VMD Tcl script that draws the C-alpha trace (Angstrom):
set ca {
  {-10.73 0.36 -1.08}
  {-9.29 3.35 0.75}
  {-8.47 5.17 -2.48}
  {-11.95 4.51 -3.82}
  {-13.50 5.98 -0.69}
  {-11.08 8.87 -0.10}
  {-9.42 9.39 -3.51}
  {-10.17 13.11 -3.70}
  {-8.27 13.63 -0.45}
  {-5.30 11.43 -1.39}
  {-3.23 13.56 -3.72}
  {-0.44 11.01 -4.05}
  {0.59 7.64 -2.64}
  {3.92 5.91 -3.10}
  {4.73 2.56 -1.55}
  {7.50 0.02 -1.47}
  {6.01 -3.31 -0.37}
  {8.01 -6.42 0.53}
  {6.53 -9.70 -0.69}
  {6.78 -13.09 1.02}
  {9.61 -14.14 -1.31}
  {11.77 -11.18 -0.25}
  {11.31 -9.17 -3.44}
  {9.69 -5.75 -3.51}
  {6.87 -4.09 -5.42}
  {6.77 -0.36 -6.09}
  {3.29 1.19 -6.16}
  {2.48 4.74 -7.26}
  {-0.86 6.45 -7.47}
  {-2.68 9.75 -7.52}
  {-6.20 10.10 -6.17}
  {-8.14 7.04 -7.44}
  {-5.65 6.07 -10.15}
  {-2.90 3.56 -9.42}
  {-0.13 2.71 -11.87}
  {0.74 -0.90 -12.64}
  {3.00 -2.16 -9.83}
  {6.68 -2.57 -10.67}
  {8.47 -5.65 -9.31}
  {11.95 -4.95 -7.97}
  {14.78 -7.20 -6.85}
  {16.06 -7.00 -3.28}
  {19.35 -5.57 -4.58}
  {17.56 -2.57 -6.11}
  {16.20 -1.47 -2.71}
  {19.12 0.24 -0.92}
  {18.10 -0.18 2.70}
  {15.80 -3.18 2.22}
  {12.85 -1.67 4.05}
  {9.23 -1.36 2.99}
  {7.50 2.00 3.33}
  {4.44 3.94 2.29}
  {4.02 7.71 1.83}
  {0.73 9.56 1.51}
  {0.33 13.18 0.44}
  {-3.18 14.19 1.44}
  {-5.52 17.16 1.72}
  {-7.94 17.55 4.64}
  {-7.65 13.90 5.69}
  {-7.59 12.90 9.34}
  {-4.43 10.89 10.10}
  {-6.41 8.63 12.45}
  {-8.73 7.58 9.62}
  {-5.74 6.71 7.44}
  {-4.03 4.79 10.24}
  {-7.22 2.89 11.05}
  {-7.67 1.89 7.44}
  {-4.07 0.65 7.16}
  {-4.37 -1.34 10.40}
  {-7.60 -2.93 9.15}
  {-5.95 -3.90 5.88}
  {-3.04 -5.48 7.78}
  {-5.46 -7.53 9.91}
  {-7.29 -8.78 6.83}
  {-4.04 -9.62 5.03}
  {-2.99 -11.88 7.92}
  {-6.20 -13.92 7.81}
  {-6.03 -17.42 6.41}
  {-8.77 -18.23 3.96}
  {-9.56 -21.96 3.67}
  {-9.36 -23.35 0.15}
  {-12.12 -25.79 -0.73}
  {-11.36 -28.71 -3.02}
}
mol new
graphics top color blue
foreach p $ca { graphics top sphere $p radius 0.5 }
foreach p [lrange $ca 0 end-1] q [lrange $ca 1 end] { graphics top cylinder $p $q radius 0.2 }
display resetview
């Protein structure tokens, strides 16, 4: 959602995201385009830590931080599954 709203200001984004099973996913994008994520084994990540890097133009850091914090809150929510 953030890239759709602010894509012109996000020149590049690179992320290494740890999944619940301990594996990692590498994500790369430029503006509104995001490449297909690449799944990595734990052994292929040298220090075993997730990270995200944004290269931006004229983008307030507070807006970016607020968006990331909102996404983290949503990702922690439990959605009931109806039968």
